[in-house]
PDB file of N, CA, C and O in Angstrom:
ATOM      1  N   MET A   1     124.059 100.367  98.914  1.00  0.00           N
ATOM      2  CA  MET A   1     122.882 100.735  97.903  1.00  0.00           C
ATOM      3  C   MET A   1     121.764 101.991  99.134  1.00  0.00           C
ATOM      4  O   MET A   1     121.318 101.604 100.214  1.00  0.00           O
ATOM      5  N   ILE A   2     121.591 103.160  98.679  1.00  0.00           N
ATOM      6  CA  ILE A   2     121.499 103.946  99.408  1.00  0.00           C
ATOM      7  C   ILE A   2     119.621 104.150  98.785  1.00  0.00           C
ATOM      8  O   ILE A   2     119.116 105.266  98.671  1.00  0.00           O
ATOM      9  N   ARG A   3     118.999 103.086  98.522  1.00  0.00           N
ATOM     10  CA  ARG A   3     117.582 102.867  97.626  1.00  0.00           C
ATOM     11  C   ARG A   3     116.949 102.585  99.034  1.00  0.00           C
ATOM     12  O   ARG A   3     115.742 102.749  98.861  1.00  0.00           O
ATOM     13  N   ARG A   4     117.187 102.216 100.437  1.00  0.00           N
ATOM     14  CA  ARG A   4     116.567 101.775 101.248  1.00  0.00           C
ATOM     15  C   ARG A   4     115.270 101.960 101.363  1.00  0.00           C
ATOM     16  O   ARG A   4     114.379 101.114 101.277  1.00  0.00           O
ATOM     17  N   ASN A   5     115.137 103.773 101.679  1.00  0.00           N
ATOM     18  CA  ASN A   5     113.622 103.934 102.551  1.00  0.00           C
ATOM     19  C   ASN A   5     113.544 104.794 101.108  1.00  0.00           C
ATOM     20  O   ASN A   5     112.965 105.863 101.299  1.00  0.00           O
ATOM     21  N   LYS A   6     113.920 104.632  99.885  1.00  0.00           N
ATOM     22  CA  LYS A   6     113.355 105.263  98.639  1.00  0.00           C
ATOM     23  C   LYS A   6     111.733 105.242  98.372  1.00  0.00           C
ATOM     24  O   LYS A   6     110.866 106.115  98.335  1.00  0.00           O
ATOM     25  N   TRP A   7     111.748 103.860  98.208  1.00  0.00           N
ATOM     26  CA  TRP A   7     110.126 103.653  98.494  1.00  0.00           C
ATOM     27  C   TRP A   7     109.035 104.665  99.584  1.00  0.00           C
ATOM     28  O   TRP A   7     107.847 104.649  99.264  1.00  0.00           O
ATOM     29  N   ARG A   8     109.291 105.221 100.399  1.00  0.00           N
ATOM     30  CA  ARG A   8     108.555 105.926 101.336  1.00  0.00           C
ATOM     31  C   ARG A   8     108.260 107.079 100.848  1.00  0.00           C
ATOM     32  O   ARG A   8     107.329 107.821 101.163  1.00  0.00           O
ATOM     33  N   THR A   9     109.453 107.289  99.704  1.00  0.00           N
ATOM     34  CA  THR A   9     108.864 109.014  99.199  1.00  0.00           C
ATOM     35  C   THR A   9     108.262 109.143  98.180  1.00  0.00           C
ATOM     36  O   THR A   9     107.876 110.246  97.794  1.00  0.00           O
ATOM     37  N   SER A  10     108.027 107.872  97.434  1.00  0.00           N
ATOM     38  CA  SER A  10     106.699 107.881  96.458  1.00  0.00           C
ATOM     39  C   SER A  10     105.094 107.865  97.746  1.00  0.00           C
ATOM     40  O   SER A  10     103.995 108.360  97.497  1.00  0.00           O
ATOM     41  N   LEU A  11     105.408 107.308  98.748  1.00  0.00           N
ATOM     42  CA  LEU A  11     104.108 107.357  99.449  1.00  0.00           C
ATOM     43  C   LEU A  11     103.529 109.235  99.698  1.00  0.00           C
ATOM     44  O   LEU A  11     104.141 110.303  99.671  1.00  0.00           O
ATOM     45  N   PRO A  12     101.989 108.836  99.945  1.00  0.00           N
ATOM     46  CA  PRO A  12     101.595 110.204 100.403  1.00  0.00           C
ATOM     47  C   PRO A  12     101.887 110.597 101.333  1.00  0.00           C
ATOM     48  O   PRO A  12     102.224 109.758 102.168  1.00  0.00           O
ATOM     49  N   ALA A  13     101.940 112.245 101.789  1.00  0.00           N
ATOM     50  CA  ALA A  13     102.564 112.351 103.508  1.00  0.00           C
ATOM     51  C   ALA A  13     101.773 111.622 104.491  1.00  0.00           C
ATOM     52  O   ALA A  13     102.279 111.196 105.528  1.00  0.00           O
ATOM     53  N   HIS A  14     100.439 111.454 104.167  1.00  0.00           N
ATOM     54  CA  HIS A  14      99.885 111.446 105.462  1.00  0.00           C
ATOM     55  C   HIS A  14      99.933 109.886 105.689  1.00  0.00           C
ATOM     56  O   HIS A  14      99.657 109.439 106.802  1.00  0.00           O
ATOM     57  N   LEU A  15     100.187 109.275 104.928  1.00  0.00           N
ATOM     58  CA  LEU A  15     100.212 107.453 105.062  1.00  0.00           C
ATOM     59  C   LEU A  15     101.752 107.179 105.582  1.00  0.00           C
ATOM     60  O   LEU A  15     101.983 106.231 106.332  1.00  0.00           O
ATOM     61  N   ASN A  16     102.907 108.171 105.082  1.00  0.00           N
ATOM     62  CA  ASN A  16     104.330 108.800 106.056  1.00  0.00           C
ATOM     63  C   ASN A  16     103.911 108.538 107.259  1.00  0.00           C
ATOM     64  O   ASN A  16     104.057 107.549 107.978  1.00  0.00           O
ATOM     65  N   ASN A  17     103.192 109.866 107.449  1.00  0.00           N
ATOM     66  CA  ASN A  17     103.200 109.944 108.861  1.00  0.00           C
ATOM     67  C   ASN A  17     102.366 108.890 109.954  1.00  0.00           C
ATOM     68  O   ASN A  17     102.461 108.841 111.180  1.00  0.00           O
ATOM     69  N   GLU A  18     101.646 108.197 109.163  1.00  0.00           N
ATOM     70  CA  GLU A  18     101.066 106.996 109.673  1.00  0.00           C
ATOM     71  C   GLU A  18     102.305 106.178 109.946  1.00  0.00           C
ATOM     72  O   GLU A  18     102.716 106.109 111.104  1.00  0.00           O
ATOM     73  N   ILE A  19     102.957 105.529 108.928  1.00  0.00           N
ATOM     74  CA  ILE A  19     104.056 104.840 109.164  1.00  0.00           C
ATOM     75  C   ILE A  19     104.952 104.737 110.382  1.00  0.00           C
ATOM     76  O   ILE A  19     105.366 103.801 111.066  1.00  0.00           O
ATOM     77  N   ASN A  20     105.111 106.211 110.396  1.00  0.00           N
ATOM     78  CA  ASN A  20     105.934 107.238 111.615  1.00  0.00           C
ATOM     79  C   ASN A  20     105.274 107.203 112.621  1.00  0.00           C
ATOM     80  O   ASN A  20     106.007 107.121 113.606  1.00  0.00           O
ATOM     81  N   GLU A  21     104.033 107.229 112.907  1.00  0.00           N
ATOM     82  CA  GLU A  21     103.585 107.109 114.311  1.00  0.00           C
ATOM     83  C   GLU A  21     103.678 105.656 114.470  1.00  0.00           C
ATOM     84  O   GLU A  21     104.255 105.406 115.528  1.00  0.00           O
ATOM     85  N   LEU A  22     103.391 104.772 113.936  1.00  0.00           N
ATOM     86  CA  LEU A  22     103.081 103.404 114.353  1.00  0.00           C
ATOM     87  C   LEU A  22     104.500 102.840 114.996  1.00  0.00           C
ATOM     88  O   LEU A  22     104.538 102.128 116.000  1.00  0.00           O
ATOM     89  N   ILE A  23     105.974 103.395 114.048  1.00  0.00           N
ATOM     90  CA  ILE A  23     107.115 102.953 114.411  1.00  0.00           C
ATOM     91  C   ILE A  23     107.558 103.886 116.145  1.00  0.00           C
ATOM     92  O   ILE A  23     108.367 103.564 117.015  1.00  0.00           O
ATOM     93  N   ARG A  24     106.870 104.753 116.081  1.00  0.00           N
ATOM     94  CA  ARG A  24     107.125 105.622 117.294  1.00  0.00           C
ATOM     95  C   ARG A  24     106.290 104.450 118.273  1.00  0.00           C
ATOM     96  O   ARG A  24     107.093 103.913 119.035  1.00  0.00           O
ATOM     97  N   ARG A  25     105.129 104.019 118.407  1.00  0.00           N
ATOM     98  CA  ARG A  25     104.583 103.765 118.923  1.00  0.00           C
ATOM     99  C   ARG A  25     105.063 102.391 119.288  1.00  0.00           C
ATOM    100  O   ARG A  25     104.688 101.891 120.348  1.00  0.00           O
ATOM    101  N   VAL A  26     106.006 101.642 118.340  1.00  0.00           N
ATOM    102  CA  VAL A  26     106.641 100.409 118.989  1.00  0.00           C
ATOM    103  C   VAL A  26     107.891 100.749 119.504  1.00  0.00           C
ATOM    104  O   VAL A  26     108.613  99.753 119.460  1.00  0.00           O
ATOM    105  N   ALA A  27     108.567 101.886 120.054  1.00  0.00           N
ATOM    106  CA  ALA A  27     109.822 101.937 119.963  1.00  0.00           C
ATOM    107  C   ALA A  27     109.636 101.752 121.528  1.00  0.00           C
ATOM    108  O   ALA A  27     110.739 101.506 122.016  1.00  0.00           O
ATOM    109  N   VAL A  28     108.673 101.781 122.454  1.00  0.00           N
ATOM    110  CA  VAL A  28     109.305 100.983 123.560  1.00  0.00           C
ATOM    111  C   VAL A  28     108.993  99.530 123.913  1.00  0.00           C
ATOM    112  O   VAL A  28     108.765  99.020 125.010  1.00  0.00           O
ATOM    113  N   TYR A  29     109.066  98.759 122.122  1.00  0.00           N
ATOM    114  CA  TYR A  29     109.179  97.386 122.393  1.00  0.00           C
ATOM    115  C   TYR A  29     110.874  97.798 121.896  1.00  0.00           C
ATOM    116  O   TYR A  29     111.479  97.397 122.890  1.00  0.00           O
ATOM    117  N   ARG A  30     111.444  98.095 121.392  1.00  0.00           N
ATOM    118  CA  ARG A  30     112.853  98.487 121.154  1.00  0.00           C
ATOM    119  C   ARG A  30     113.736  97.303 121.391  1.00  0.00           C
ATOM    120  O   ARG A  30     114.379  96.729 120.512  1.00  0.00           O
ATOM    121  N   GLU A  31     113.710  97.017 122.564  1.00  0.00           N
ATOM    122  CA  GLU A  31     115.203  96.202 123.796  1.00  0.00           C
ATOM    123  C   GLU A  31     114.861  94.892 122.792  1.00  0.00           C
ATOM    124  O   GLU A  31     115.720  94.200 122.245  1.00  0.00           O
ATOM    125  N   ALA A  32     113.182  94.690 122.663  1.00  0.00           N
ATOM    126  CA  ALA A  32     112.989  93.278 122.496  1.00  0.00           C
ATOM    127  C   ALA A  32     113.049  93.003 120.970  1.00  0.00           C
ATOM    128  O   ALA A  32     113.542  91.882 120.847  1.00  0.00           O
ATOM    129  N   TYR A  33     112.783  93.497 119.834  1.00  0.00           N
ATOM    130  CA  TYR A  33     112.647  93.379 118.821  1.00  0.00           C
ATOM    131  C   TYR A  33     114.182  93.414 118.204  1.00  0.00           C
ATOM    132  O   TYR A  33     114.492  92.602 117.333  1.00  0.00           O
ATOM    133  N   LYS A  34     115.182  94.446 118.723  1.00  0.00           N
ATOM    134  CA  LYS A  34     116.587  94.543 118.871  1.00  0.00           C
ATOM    135  C   LYS A  34     117.271  93.211 118.945  1.00  0.00           C
ATOM    136  O   LYS A  34     118.108  92.945 118.083  1.00  0.00           O
ATOM    137  N   LYS A  35     116.995  92.346 119.895  1.00  0.00           N
ATOM    138  CA  LYS A  35     117.393  90.970 120.172  1.00  0.00           C
ATOM    139  C   LYS A  35     116.863  89.915 118.712  1.00  0.00           C
ATOM    140  O   LYS A  35     117.344  88.814 118.440  1.00  0.00           O
ATOM    141  N   SER A  36     115.794  90.616 117.960  1.00  0.00           N
ATOM    142  CA  SER A  36     115.736  89.180 116.979  1.00  0.00           C
ATOM    143  C   SER A  36     117.095  89.026 116.047  1.00  0.00           C
ATOM    144  O   SER A  36     118.152  89.594 116.321  1.00  0.00           O
ATOM    145  N   SER A  37     116.930  88.311 115.092  1.00  0.00           N
ATOM    146  CA  SER A  37     117.850  87.854 114.420  1.00  0.00           C
ATOM    147  C   SER A  37     117.087  88.763 112.970  1.00  0.00           C
ATOM    148  O   SER A  37     117.879  89.014 112.061  1.00  0.00           O
ATOM    149  N   ASP A  38     116.054  89.089 112.834  1.00  0.00           N
ATOM    150  CA  ASP A  38     115.397  90.006 112.088  1.00  0.00           C
ATOM    151  C   ASP A  38     114.621  90.907 112.375  1.00  0.00           C
ATOM    152  O   ASP A  38     113.398  91.049 112.356  1.00  0.00           O
ATOM    153  N   VAL A  39     115.704  91.665 112.716  1.00  0.00           N
ATOM    154  CA  VAL A  39     114.879  93.483 113.303  1.00  0.00           C
ATOM    155  C   VAL A  39     113.692  93.609 112.698  1.00  0.00           C
ATOM    156  O   VAL A  39     112.722  93.023 113.179  1.00  0.00           O
ATOM    157  N   LYS A  40     113.590  94.223 111.790  1.00  0.00           N
ATOM    158  CA  LYS A  40     112.640  94.860 110.903  1.00  0.00           C
ATOM    159  C   LYS A  40     111.285  93.751 110.954  1.00  0.00           C
ATOM    160  O   LYS A  40     110.098  94.074 111.005  1.00  0.00           O
ATOM    161  N   ILE A  41     111.810  92.469 110.926  1.00  0.00           N
ATOM    162  CA  ILE A  41     110.374  91.261 110.853  1.00  0.00           C
ATOM    163  C   ILE A  41     109.860  92.022 112.438  1.00  0.00           C
ATOM    164  O   ILE A  41     109.004  92.897 112.572  1.00  0.00           O
ATOM    165  N   ALA A  42     110.439  91.564 113.194  1.00  0.00           N
ATOM    166  CA  ALA A  42     110.342  91.701 114.819  1.00  0.00           C
ATOM    167  C   ALA A  42     109.464  93.325 115.116  1.00  0.00           C
ATOM    168  O   ALA A  42     108.379  93.467 115.681  1.00  0.00           O
ATOM    169  N   GLN A  43     110.131  94.134 114.673  1.00  0.00           N
ATOM    170  CA  GLN A  43     109.347  95.341 114.441  1.00  0.00           C
ATOM    171  C   GLN A  43     107.970  95.302 113.982  1.00  0.00           C
ATOM    172  O   GLN A  43     107.033  95.774 114.626  1.00  0.00           O
ATOM    173  N   LEU A  44     107.843  94.589 112.577  1.00  0.00           N
ATOM    174  CA  LEU A  44     106.929  94.972 112.207  1.00  0.00           C
ATOM    175  C   LEU A  44     105.390  94.050 113.209  1.00  0.00           C
ATOM    176  O   LEU A  44     104.362  94.626 113.564  1.00  0.00           O
ATOM    177  N   PHE A  45     105.694  92.662 113.424  1.00  0.00           N
ATOM    178  CA  PHE A  45     105.297  92.024 114.675  1.00  0.00           C
ATOM    179  C   PHE A  45     104.723  92.964 115.282  1.00  0.00           C
ATOM    180  O   PHE A  45     103.534  93.188 115.052  1.00  0.00           O
ATOM    181  N   CYS A  46     105.389  93.667 116.124  1.00  0.00           N
ATOM    182  CA  CYS A  46     104.922  94.304 117.266  1.00  0.00           C
ATOM    183  C   CYS A  46     104.002  95.609 116.640  1.00  0.00           C
ATOM    184  O   CYS A  46     103.068  96.005 117.338  1.00  0.00           O
ATOM    185  N   ILE A  47     104.234  96.200 115.475  1.00  0.00           N
ATOM    186  CA  ILE A  47     103.205  97.179 114.762  1.00  0.00           C
ATOM    187  C   ILE A  47     102.071  96.186 114.570  1.00  0.00           C
ATOM    188  O   ILE A  47     101.040  96.642 115.064  1.00  0.00           O
ATOM    189  N   VAL A  48     101.936  95.226 114.132  1.00  0.00           N
ATOM    190  CA  VAL A  48     101.044  94.540 113.995  1.00  0.00           C
ATOM    191  C   VAL A  48     100.183  93.706 115.395  1.00  0.00           C
ATOM    192  O   VAL A  48      99.091  93.221 115.100  1.00  0.00           O
ATOM    193  N   ALA A  49     100.676  93.543 116.917  1.00  0.00           N
ATOM    194  CA  ALA A  49     100.456  93.185 117.930  1.00  0.00           C
ATOM    195  C   ALA A  49      99.113  94.434 118.320  1.00  0.00           C
ATOM    196  O   ALA A  49      97.913  94.443 118.596  1.00  0.00           O
ATOM    197  N   GLU A  50     100.705  95.772 118.043  1.00  0.00           N
ATOM    198  CA  GLU A  50      99.785  97.408 118.184  1.00  0.00           C
ATOM    199  C   GLU A  50      98.409  97.242 117.711  1.00  0.00           C
ATOM    200  O   GLU A  50      97.425  97.348 118.442  1.00  0.00           O
ATOM    201  N   LEU A  51      98.378  96.970 116.423  1.00  0.00           N
ATOM    202  CA  LEU A  51      97.582  97.195 115.680  1.00  0.00           C
ATOM    203  C   LEU A  51      95.874  96.470 116.233  1.00  0.00           C
ATOM    204  O   LEU A  51      94.781  96.997 116.435  1.00  0.00           O
ATOM    205  N   ASN A  52      96.422  94.923 116.328  1.00  0.00           N
ATOM    206  CA  ASN A  52      95.007  94.394 116.836  1.00  0.00           C
ATOM    207  C   ASN A  52      94.833  94.801 118.127  1.00  0.00           C
ATOM    208  O   ASN A  52      93.757  94.399 118.570  1.00  0.00           O
ATOM    209  N   LYS A  53      95.545  95.516 118.992  1.00  0.00           N
ATOM    210  CA  LYS A  53      94.821  95.705 120.340  1.00  0.00           C
ATOM    211  C   LYS A  53      94.315  96.682 119.771  1.00  0.00           C
ATOM    212  O   LYS A  53      93.242  96.823 120.358  1.00  0.00           O
ATOM    213  N   ASP A  54      94.395  97.518 118.940  1.00  0.00           N
ATOM    214  CA  ASP A  54      93.485  98.725 118.426  1.00  0.00           C
ATOM    215  C   ASP A  54      92.399  98.235 118.402  1.00  0.00           C
ATOM    216  O   ASP A  54      91.491  98.614 119.141  1.00  0.00           O
ATOM    217  N   ILE A  55      92.278  97.207 117.460  1.00  0.00           N
ATOM    218  CA  ILE A  55      90.931  96.576 116.948  1.00  0.00           C
ATOM    219  C   ILE A  55      89.987  95.569 117.784  1.00  0.00           C
ATOM    220  O   ILE A  55      88.843  95.120 117.706  1.00  0.00           O
ATOM    221  N   LYS A  56      91.055  95.476 118.582  1.00  0.00           N
ATOM    222  CA  LYS A  56      90.027  94.827 119.972  1.00  0.00           C
ATOM    223  C   LYS A  56      89.577  96.074 121.036  1.00  0.00           C
ATOM    224  O   LYS A  56      88.776  95.852 121.944  1.00  0.00           O
ATOM    225  N   PHE A  57      90.035  97.086 120.872  1.00  0.00           N
ATOM    226  CA  PHE A  57      89.354  97.930 121.883  1.00  0.00           C
ATOM    227  C   PHE A  57      88.557  98.737 120.848  1.00  0.00           C
ATOM    228  O   PHE A  57      87.730  99.405 121.469  1.00  0.00           O
ATOM    229  N   ILE A  58      88.471  98.932 119.647  1.00  0.00           N
ATOM    230  CA  ILE A  58      87.308  99.650 119.192  1.00  0.00           C
ATOM    231  C   ILE A  58      86.040  98.716 118.896  1.00  0.00           C
ATOM    232  O   ILE A  58      84.887  99.147 118.907  1.00  0.00           O
ATOM    233  N   ASN A  59      86.413  97.291 118.612  1.00  0.00           N
ATOM    234  CA  ASN A  59      85.684  96.731 118.257  1.00  0.00           C
ATOM    235  C   ASN A  59      84.644  96.399 120.258  1.00  0.00           C
ATOM    236  O   ASN A  59      83.442  96.190 120.422  1.00  0.00           O
ATOM    237  N   LYS A  60      85.378  96.460 120.977  1.00  0.00           N
ATOM    238  CA  LYS A  60      84.326  96.393 122.326  1.00  0.00           C
ATOM    239  C   LYS A  60      83.810  97.700 122.556  1.00  0.00           C
ATOM    240  O   LYS A  60      82.801  97.806 123.253  1.00  0.00           O
ATOM    241  N   ARG A  61      84.497  98.979 121.948  1.00  0.00           N
ATOM    242  CA  ARG A  61      83.577 100.098 121.996  1.00  0.00           C
ATOM    243  C   ARG A  61      81.985  99.751 121.237  1.00  0.00           C
ATOM    244  O   ARG A  61      80.805  99.832 121.577  1.00  0.00           O
ATOM    245  N   LEU A  62      82.721  99.346 120.082  1.00  0.00           N
ATOM    246  CA  LEU A  62      81.131  99.134 119.114  1.00  0.00           C
ATOM    247  C   LEU A  62      80.525  98.451 119.763  1.00  0.00           C
ATOM    248  O   LEU A  62      79.508  99.043 120.125  1.00  0.00           O
ATOM    249  N   ALA A  63      80.596  97.200 120.242  1.00  0.00           N
ATOM    250  CA  ALA A  63      79.614  96.748 120.504  1.00  0.00           C
ATOM    251  C   ALA A  63      78.999  97.483 122.234  1.00  0.00           C
ATOM    252  O   ALA A  63      77.847  97.345 122.646  1.00  0.00           O
ATOM    253  N   GLU A  64      79.786  98.009 122.758  1.00  0.00           N
ATOM    254  CA  GLU A  64      79.124  99.215 123.868  1.00  0.00           C
ATOM    255  C   GLU A  64      77.942 100.051 123.197  1.00  0.00           C
ATOM    256  O   GLU A  64      76.869 100.158 123.791  1.00  0.00           O
ATOM    257  N   ILE A  65      78.141 100.609 122.025  1.00  0.00           N
ATOM    258  CA  ILE A  65      77.551 101.402 121.516  1.00  0.00           C
ATOM    259  C   ILE A  65      76.337 101.243 120.991  1.00  0.00           C
ATOM    260  O   ILE A  65      75.402 102.044 120.968  1.00  0.00           O
ATOM    261  N   GLU A  66      76.429  99.869 120.456  1.00  0.00           N
ATOM    262  CA  GLU A  66      75.381  99.286 119.576  1.00  0.00           C
ATOM    263  C   GLU A  66      74.326  98.453 120.555  1.00  0.00           C
ATOM    264  O   GLU A  66      73.190  98.042 120.318  1.00  0.00           O
ATOM    265  N   ARG A  67      75.097  98.372 121.673  1.00  0.00           N
ATOM    266  CA  ARG A  67      74.205  97.833 123.230  1.00  0.00           C
ATOM    267  C   ARG A  67      73.334  99.037 123.485  1.00  0.00           C
ATOM    268  O   ARG A  67      72.107  99.079 123.395  1.00  0.00           O
ATOM    269  N   ASP A  68      74.095  99.933 123.792  1.00  0.00           N
ATOM    270  CA  ASP A  68      73.343 101.460 124.165  1.00  0.00           C
ATOM    271  C   ASP A  68      72.303 102.312 123.035  1.00  0.00           C
ATOM    272  O   ASP A  68      71.458 103.169 123.293  1.00  0.00           O
ATOM    273  N   VAL A  69      72.733 101.692 121.599  1.00  0.00           N
ATOM    274  CA  VAL A  69      71.414 102.114 120.795  1.00  0.00           C
ATOM    275  C   VAL A  69      70.090 100.886 120.795  1.00  0.00           C
ATOM    276  O   VAL A  69      69.033 100.748 120.179  1.00  0.00           O
ATOM    277  N   LYS A  70      70.536 100.431 121.431  1.00  0.00           N
ATOM    278  CA  LYS A  70      69.466  99.451 121.323  1.00  0.00           C
ATOM    279  C   LYS A  70      68.324  99.109 122.832  1.00  0.00           C
ATOM    280  O   LYS A  70      67.296  98.452 122.998  1.00  0.00           O
ATOM    281  N   ASN A  71      69.061  99.829 123.559  1.00  0.00           N
ATOM    282  CA  ASN A  71      68.437 100.110 124.829  1.00  0.00           C
ATOM    283  C   ASN A  71      68.039 101.708 124.124  1.00  0.00           C
ATOM    284  O   ASN A  71      67.100 101.068 123.651  1.00  0.00           O
ATOM    285  N   ILE A  72      67.952 102.360 123.889  1.00  0.00           N
ATOM    286  CA  ILE A  72      67.567 103.594 123.345  1.00  0.00           C
ATOM    287  C   ILE A  72      66.458 103.311 122.411  1.00  0.00           C
ATOM    288  O   ILE A  72      65.242 103.487 122.340  1.00  0.00           O
ATOM    289  N   LYS A  73      67.283 102.869 121.825  1.00  0.00           N
ATOM    290  CA  LYS A  73      65.541 102.419 120.718  1.00  0.00           C
ATOM    291  C   LYS A  73      64.355 101.668 121.551  1.00  0.00           C
ATOM    292  O   LYS A  73      63.253 101.970 121.092  1.00  0.00           O
ATOM    293  N   ARG A  74      64.295 100.790 122.629  1.00  0.00           N
ATOM    294  CA  ARG A  74      63.639  99.897 123.089  1.00  0.00           C
ATOM    295  C   ARG A  74      62.970 100.993 124.098  1.00  0.00           C
ATOM    296  O   ARG A  74      61.782 100.871 124.396  1.00  0.00           O
ATOM    297  N   ILE A  75      63.769 102.087 124.630  1.00  0.00           N
ATOM    298  CA  ILE A  75      62.942 103.017 125.452  1.00  0.00           C
ATOM    299  C   ILE A  75      61.916 104.180 124.906  1.00  0.00           C
ATOM    300  O   ILE A  75      60.921 104.696 125.414  1.00  0.00           O
ATOM    301  N   LEU A  76      62.680 104.395 123.478  1.00  0.00           N
ATOM    302  CA  LEU A  76      62.262 105.270 122.733  1.00  0.00           C
ATOM    303  C   LEU A  76      60.214 104.165 122.073  1.00  0.00           C
ATOM    304  O   LEU A  76      59.022 104.466 122.018  1.00  0.00           O
ATOM    305  N   LEU A  77      60.800 103.344 121.865  1.00  0.00           N
ATOM    306  CA  LEU A  77      59.649 102.619 121.722  1.00  0.00           C
ATOM    307  C   LEU A  77      58.310 102.639 122.220  1.00  0.00           C
ATOM    308  O   LEU A  77      57.173 102.641 121.748  1.00  0.00           O
ATOM    309  N   LYS A  78      58.944 102.658 123.535  1.00  0.00           N
ATOM    310  CA  LYS A  78      58.117 102.443 125.134  1.00  0.00           C
ATOM    311  C   LYS A  78      57.134 103.716 124.743  1.00  0.00           C
ATOM    312  O   LYS A  78      55.935 103.675 124.465  1.00  0.00           O
ATOM    313  N   ILE A  79      58.152 105.034 124.817  1.00  0.00           N
ATOM    314  CA  ILE A  79      57.299 106.028 125.111  1.00  0.00           C
ATOM    315  C   ILE A  79      56.666 106.211 123.762  1.00  0.00           C
ATOM    316  O   ILE A  79      55.593 106.801 123.885  1.00  0.00           O
ATOM    317  N   ALA A  80      56.894 105.976 122.785  1.00  0.00           N
ATOM    318  CA  ALA A  80      56.140 106.129 121.584  1.00  0.00           C
ATOM    319  C   ALA A  80      54.736 105.379 121.966  1.00  0.00           C
ATOM    320  O   ALA A  80      53.607 105.870 121.960  1.00  0.00           O
ATOM    321  N   GLU A  81      55.156 103.978 122.316  1.00  0.00           N
ATOM    322  CA  GLU A  81      53.662 103.325 122.389  1.00  0.00           C
ATOM    323  C   GLU A  81      52.515 103.863 123.534  1.00  0.00           C
ATOM    324  O   GLU A  81      51.315 103.601 123.624  1.00  0.00           O
ATOM    325  N   ALA A  82      53.470 104.800 124.440  1.00  0.00           N
ATOM    326  CA  ALA A  82      52.484 105.459 125.547  1.00  0.00           C
ATOM    327  C   ALA A  82      51.720 106.494 124.727  1.00  0.00           C
ATOM    328  O   ALA A  82      50.526 106.741 124.897  1.00  0.00           O
ATOM    329  N   PHE A  83      52.583 107.134 123.739  1.00  0.00           N
ATOM    330  CA  PHE A  83      51.820 108.409 123.725  1.00  0.00           C
ATOM    331  C   PHE A  83      50.670 107.733 122.260  1.00  0.00           C
ATOM    332  O   PHE A  83      49.854 108.430 121.657  1.00  0.00           O
ATOM    333  N   ARG A  84      50.889 106.552 122.051  1.00  0.00           N
ATOM    334  CA  ARG A  84      49.741 105.965 120.812  1.00  0.00           C
ATOM    335  C   ARG A  84      48.355 105.883 121.596  1.00  0.00           C
ATOM    336  O   ARG A  84      47.280 106.400 121.294  1.00  0.00           O
ATOM    337  N   GLU A  85      48.878 104.621 123.326  1.00  0.00           N
ATOM    338  CA  GLU A  85      47.417 104.800 123.827  1.00  0.00           C
ATOM    339  C   GLU A  85      47.042 105.809 124.663  1.00  0.00           C
ATOM    340  O   GLU A  85      46.656 105.553 125.803  1.00  0.00           O
ATOM    341  N   LYS A  86      47.110 107.062 124.193  1.00  0.00           N
ATOM    342  CA  LYS A  86      46.643 108.551 125.230  1.00  0.00           C
ATOM    343  C   LYS A  86      45.345 109.018 124.432  1.00  0.00           C
ATOM    344  O   LYS A  86      44.713 110.006 124.806  1.00  0.00           O
TER     345      LYS A  86
END
C-alpha cells in the first residue's frame, strides 16, 4: 500500500511543517525508539515528552512574568499613592 503518508498531503502546509519540526526534534532519541516493538508509538511518546517539556518551560516563564507584573503593579500603586499625598 502506498497510502502511508497520503493523509499528510491533506494538511495545511504550516501544520505539516510543525509535524516535520517535531520529528526532527525527537530524532536525537532515534536509537531508543528504534528498539521499540512499535517504533511509531515510541516516536509519538518522545514527541509528547518534548511537548511536555515545552509546556513546563512556558508555565515557568509565565509564572515569572506574572510575578514581575504583580511587583510592577505594587510599585506603581505606591508611586500613585505618593503623588496623591502631595
